C-alpha positions in Angstrom: 97.8 -70.7 168.9 94.9 -69.4 170.1 96.8 -66.2 171.5 98.6 -65.8 168.4 95.1 -65.9 166.3 93.3 -63.0 168.9 96.0 -61.3 169.4 96.0 -60.9 165.0 92.8 -60.1 165.5 93.9 -57.2 168.0 95.9 -56.1 165.5 93.9 -56.2 162.2 91.4 -54.5 164.0 93.9 -52.1 164.9 94.5 -51.3 161.0 91.1 -51.3 160.0 90.6 -48.5 163.5 93.7 -46.7 161.9 92.7 -46.6 158.5 89.1 -45.5 159.3 90.7 -43.1 161.2 92.6 -42.2 158.2 90.1 -41.9 155.9 87.8 -39.4 158.3 90.8 -37.0 159.1 91.4 -36.5 155.0 87.0 -35.9 155.1 87.5 -33.6 157.5 90.5 -31.6 155.8 88.5 -31.4 152.9 85.6 -30.7 154.6 88.3 -27.7 156.3 89.4 -26.3 152.8 85.5 -26.4 151.7 85.3 -24.3 154.4 88.4 -22.6 153.8 86.9 -22.0 149.9 83.8 -20.8 150.9 85.7 -18.2 153.3 87.2 -16.4 150.1 84.5 -16.6 148.3 82.4 -14.8 150.4 85.5 -12.0 151.1 85.9 -11.6 147.4 82.2 -10.9 147.8 82.5 -8.5 150.3 86.0 -7.0 148.4 82.9 -4.9 145.7 84.3 -1.6 146.7 81.3 1.1 147.4 82.8 4.6 148.5 81.6 7.6 148.8 83.4 10.9 147.9 84.0 12.9 150.0 85.1 16.3 149.0 86.7 19.6 150.4 83.2 21.7 150.5 82.2 19.0 152.6 84.6 20.7 155.8 83.5 23.3 155.4 80.5 21.6 156.9 83.2 21.6 160.3 82.4 25.2 161.4 84.7 24.9 164.2 88.5 24.4 163.1 89.4 22.9 166.4 90.5 19.0 166.4 88.2 18.5 168.7 85.7 19.6 166.2 87.5 17.9 163.0 87.4 14.3 164.8 83.9 14.6 165.9 82.8 15.6 162.3 84.6 13.1 160.4 83.7 10.1 162.9 80.1 11.0 162.0 80.7 11.5 158.4 82.2 7.7 158.2 79.4 6.3 160.8 77.0 7.7 158.1 79.0 6.1 155.5 79.0 2.6 157.4 75.1 2.4 157.9 74.4 3.2 153.9 76.3 -0.2 153.8 79.5 1.2 152.9 83.0 0.0 152.5 85.4 3.1 151.1 85.4 7.1 151.5 87.7 8.8 148.8 89.3 12.3 150.9 90.0 15.3 149.4 93.7 15.9 150.8 94.6 18.2 148.0 91.7 20.2 145.5 93.6 23.9 144.5 97.6 22.5 145.0 97.5 22.9 148.6 97.4 20.0 151.6 95.2 18.5 153.7 98.0 17.0 155.7 101.7 18.2 156.8 103.5 18.8 153.4 106.7 19.7 152.5 105.4 20.8 148.9 102.0 22.2 149.6 101.1 24.6 151.5 98.4 24.2 154.3 94.6 24.0 152.5 92.6 26.7 152.7 89.8 24.3 153.9 92.1 22.8 156.9 92.0 25.4 158.9 90.5 28.4 156.7 93.3 30.6 155.3 96.3 29.1 153.2 99.3 28.7 154.1 98.2 28.4 157.8 98.4 25.6 159.8 95.3 24.2 161.7 96.7 23.2 164.9 96.9 19.4 163.8 96.3 17.3 161.3 93.8 16.0 159.1 94.3 13.6 157.3 96.5 11.9 160.1 93.1 11.4 161.9 90.4 10.7 158.7 92.6 8.1 158.8 92.5 6.9 162.2 88.3 6.6 162.3 88.4 5.6 158.5 90.3 2.3 159.8 88.4 2.6 162.9 85.4 1.3 161.6 86.8 -0.9 158.8 86.3 1.3 155.8 89.2 1.0 153.4 90.6 5.6 152.7 92.1 6.6 149.7 93.4 10.0 149.4 92.1 12.6 147.2 94.3 14.7 144.0 93.4 16.8 142.2 97.4 16.5 140.5 97.4 20.1 138.4 94.7 22.1 139.3 96.1 25.3 141.7 92.6 27.7 141.4 89.5 27.5 139.1 87.5 30.6 138.0 85.6 30.5 141.5 88.4 29.9 143.9 90.5 32.8 143.4 90.7 32.6 139.1 94.4 34.0 138.0 95.3 36.4 141.2 98.4 35.0 143.1 97.7 37.2 146.1 95.6 35.0 146.8 97.6 31.9 147.5 100.4 31.1 149.8 103.6 32.8 150.3 105.0 28.9 151.0 102.5 27.6 147.5 105.0 26.7 144.8 103.0 27.8 142.2 103.7 31.6 143.9 107.0 30.9 144.1 107.7 29.8 140.5 104.8 32.8 139.4 106.8 35.9 141.2 110.3 34.0 140.5 112.1 36.8 138.4 114.3 33.9 136.9 112.4 33.1 133.9 113.5 29.9 133.7 110.2 29.2 136.1 108.0 30.9 134.4 105.9 28.7 132.1 105.7 25.7 135.6 102.5 27.7 136.0 99.4 28.8 132.6 96.4 31.0 133.4 93.9 29.5 131.1 90.0 29.7 131.3 90.1 32.2 134.2 92.3 29.3 136.5 95.9 28.5 136.8 97.3 25.2 136.0 100.2 23.2 136.9 102.2 23.1 133.7 102.1 19.5 132.2 104.3 19.5 129.9 107.6 20.2 132.7 109.7 17.9 133.9 109.3 19.1 137.5 105.9 19.6 138.0 106.1 16.1 137.2 108.3 15.9 140.1 106.6 18.2 142.6 103.0 16.1 141.4 105.2 12.5 142.5 107.1 13.9 145.6 103.2 14.4 146.9 101.9 11.6 146.6 105.0 9.9 147.7 104.8 11.8 151.1 101.1 10.7 151.3 102.3 6.6 151.1 105.1 6.7 153.1 104.3 9.0 155.8 100.1 7.6 156.5 98.7 4.6 156.1 96.2 5.2 152.9 94.8 2.9 151.3 95.1 4.4 148.0 95.9 7.1 145.8 93.2 9.0 143.9 93.0 11.2 140.8 90.2 12.9 139.6 89.1 14.7 136.1 91.1 17.4 136.2 93.7 17.0 134.1 94.2 19.8 130.5 91.4 22.5 130.2 89.7 21.8 127.2 91.1 23.9 125.4 88.6 25.3 122.4 90.0 25.4 118.5 93.0 27.2 119.9 94.5 24.0 120.8 97.5 23.4 118.2 98.3 27.2 119.1 97.1 28.1 122.9 98.6 27.1 126.8 101.6 24.5 126.3 101.4 25.0 122.9 105.2 27.1 122.8 106.7 23.4 124.8 106.0 21.4 121.9 107.3 23.6 119.6 110.4 23.4 121.4 110.0 19.9 122.1 108.8 19.1 118.0 112.6 21.3 116.7 114.2 19.2 118.4 112.7 16.2 117.7 112.9 17.1 114.2 116.4 18.0 114.4 117.2 15.3 115.3 115.8 13.5 112.7 112.9 11.9 114.9 108.9 12.0 113.6 107.7 14.1 116.8 104.3 13.3 118.2 101.9 15.5 116.9 100.1 17.7 119.2 97.9 15.8 120.9 100.6 13.2 120.8 102.2 14.8 123.2 99.6 15.9 125.3 98.7 12.9 126.4 102.6 11.1 126.0 102.8 14.3 129.3 100.1 12.7 131.0 100.6 9.8 130.7 104.6 10.1 132.2 102.7 11.3 135.8 100.4 8.4 136.3 102.9 6.0 134.9 105.7 8.1 137.1 102.8 8.0 140.4 101.7 4.1 139.6 105.9 3.5 140.7 106.0 5.8 143.4 103.1 4.2 144.9 104.1 0.7 144.3 107.8 1.7 145.5 107.1 2.1 149.2 104.0 0.1 149.3 102.9 -2.5 147.3 99.4 -3.3 148.5 98.1 0.6 148.6 96.4 1.0 145.1 96.2 4.4 142.4 93.5 4.7 140.4 91.1 7.5 138.3 88.4 9.0 137.8 88.0 10.4 134.4 85.0 12.1 132.7 82.5 9.0 132.3 82.4 10.9 128.2 84.4 7.8 126.2 83.9 8.9 122.4 85.3 13.0 123.8 89.3 11.3 125.1 89.6 10.9 121.1 89.4 14.5 120.6 92.3 16.4 119.8 91.6 19.6 121.7 90.6 19.1 125.7 91.9 17.2 128.4 93.8 14.7 126.6 93.1 11.2 128.8 94.4 8.6 127.7 92.3 5.8 129.2 93.3 3.2 126.8 96.8 2.5 128.0 95.9 2.8 131.4 93.3 -0.2 130.6 95.4 -2.2 129.0 99.0 -2.1 130.1 100.8 -2.4 132.8 102.4 -0.1 135.2 100.0 2.6 135.1 96.7 2.6 136.9 94.9 -0.7 139.7 91.5 0.9 138.9 90.0 3.5 136.4 86.4 5.2 138.0 84.2 6.7 134.5 81.6 9.0 135.7 78.7 8.3 134.2 76.4 10.6 135.8 73.8 9.8 133.4 70.2 7.7 133.2 69.8 4.4 131.3 67.7 6.5 128.6 68.2 5.9 125.9 68.4 9.7 124.2 71.0 10.4 126.5 73.8 11.3 124.5 75.5 8.1 126.9 73.6 6.4 128.5 74.3 4.8 131.9 74.2 1.1 130.4 75.6 1.5 127.3 78.9 3.9 128.5 79.4 1.5 131.7 79.5 -1.6 129.4 82.1 0.2 126.9 83.8 1.1 129.9 83.6 -2.5 130.5 85.0 -2.9 127.0 88.1 -1.2 127.6 89.1 -3.4 130.3 91.9 -4.8 128.5 94.5 -5.6 131.5 92.1 -7.2 133.6 94.8 -6.9 136.5 93.4 -3.1 136.1 89.5 -3.4 138.0 86.8 -0.9 136.9 85.1 0.9 139.7 81.4 3.2 138.6 81.4 7.2 139.8 77.1 7.4 140.5 75.7 10.9 140.4 73.9 11.2 144.0 74.4 15.1 143.2 71.9 15.1 140.3 69.1 13.2 142.9 65.7 15.6 143.2 67.0 18.2 141.4 66.7 19.4 137.6 70.2 21.8 138.7 73.3 21.0 137.1 71.5 19.0 134.2 74.4 19.0 131.1 73.1 19.2 127.3 74.2 15.5 127.0 71.5 14.1 129.2 68.5 14.8 125.8 65.9 13.0 129.3 63.4 15.0 130.8 63.9 16.5 134.7 61.5 14.1 135.6 64.2 11.2 135.7 66.0 12.5 138.4 63.3 12.5 141.0 63.2 8.2 140.3 64.7 7.5 144.2 65.0 3.8 142.6 67.9 5.0 139.8 70.5 5.4 142.6 69.8 2.1 143.3 69.2 0.4 140.1 72.5 1.6 139.1 74.3 -0.1 141.5 72.1 -3.4 140.4 72.9 -2.8 136.6 76.4 -2.0 137.6 76.3 -5.7 139.8 75.1 -7.9 136.2 78.1 -6.9 134.7 80.9 -9.1 135.4 83.9 -7.4 134.4 82.7 -3.8 137.3 83.6 -4.7 140.5 82.4 -1.0 142.8 81.8 2.0 142.9 81.7 5.7 144.3 78.9 8.2 145.2 79.6 11.1 144.3 79.4 12.8 146.4 78.9 12.9 150.7 76.8 15.8 151.4 74.1 15.0 148.5 73.7 11.0 150.1 72.9 13.1 153.6 71.0 16.1 152.0 66.8 15.5 153.4 65.5 16.0 150.2 67.5 11.8 149.0 66.4 10.6 152.3 64.4 8.4 149.7 66.8 7.5 147.7 69.0 7.6 150.0 68.0 4.0 151.8 66.6 2.7 148.4 70.0 2.4 147.7 71.5 1.2 150.7 68.9 -1.3 150.8 70.2 -2.4 147.3 74.1 -2.6 149.1 73.3 -4.3 151.6 71.0 -7.2 149.7 74.4 -8.1 148.1 
């Protein structure tokens, strides 16, 4: 009996020990879970999008066009971006109906080898993807969807385009079927947004990038329809609208207004691009950076940017990045703080992120100051302005990142103090 009693005590003791071990194990499990939650929270905070636009003219600083020189220069650029506390680059891969990569649909860019349609002998985008990812940077491919030329780059002279350029082919083709696929307006050439073949060309160009390159995103900027001014009802693609209107009325239906129709043309492209991106890589994101002047998009004669639809419905964009290139001054037509809030208020779809386009190019300068600025030039000499813009953006729960325009301005000597203050603010988070 005594031995049994002792054995019973032993078993009881063992049971207590097992219970304590189990409780401790559970405590440890919860402790691990707490740690994991903290880690996830940290990761969420780290996901603030901190990017720099690298424009086509930044490639001009790479004077030698060979692979080694390009790789070295891009590496230095991306090192500088990392040093500023950024985590992404938005690189120009199609500024003028061309390509900074090997494309089936677009000719090699002038900025790749110094002549449109001529291969540099290597793939710039492939190099940029590798150099970005080696440094832990996201890389987003930046495209101008409709722009073929500009007043400062080729004008309406079709002979400045490569013979491989689809715009030149359409413009010089003897067939009258496609002579409206490319339009001349305001001293520049544009792909016609109302033509389905144009949309197909642009979508195919996006598909090949997502399919062939490990990019983290596709990015459109603010070049959609041009400002068509007072003649908007009769110029640009108005003939196509008249055909649509006649056909719609004949079918017994009410046609859209020309402004609604043009917005719908852009929406058809945006939705098709989003679908194409996701069908190839669901992790790749698609975003647009329109001008920040939010009221102007309600006017009937320019741009035709349907930001409300993009920001409220599924299937259009993953993020929007309005270019808020004004100071906080309340005398501005679009003061930074108030305009940011208005864009955030328009983001009805919680899945659409709001980033902010910020104007490094305006720092320490009196040039390029638009009529929208009812302020003194000295406000752009405030060395803490960019840092203040980021700080204010971070106070808005709906905004989750920014893109700085442009790389060359961030490394300019005149902006050294402003960038130092900006970097300190970025790294303080």
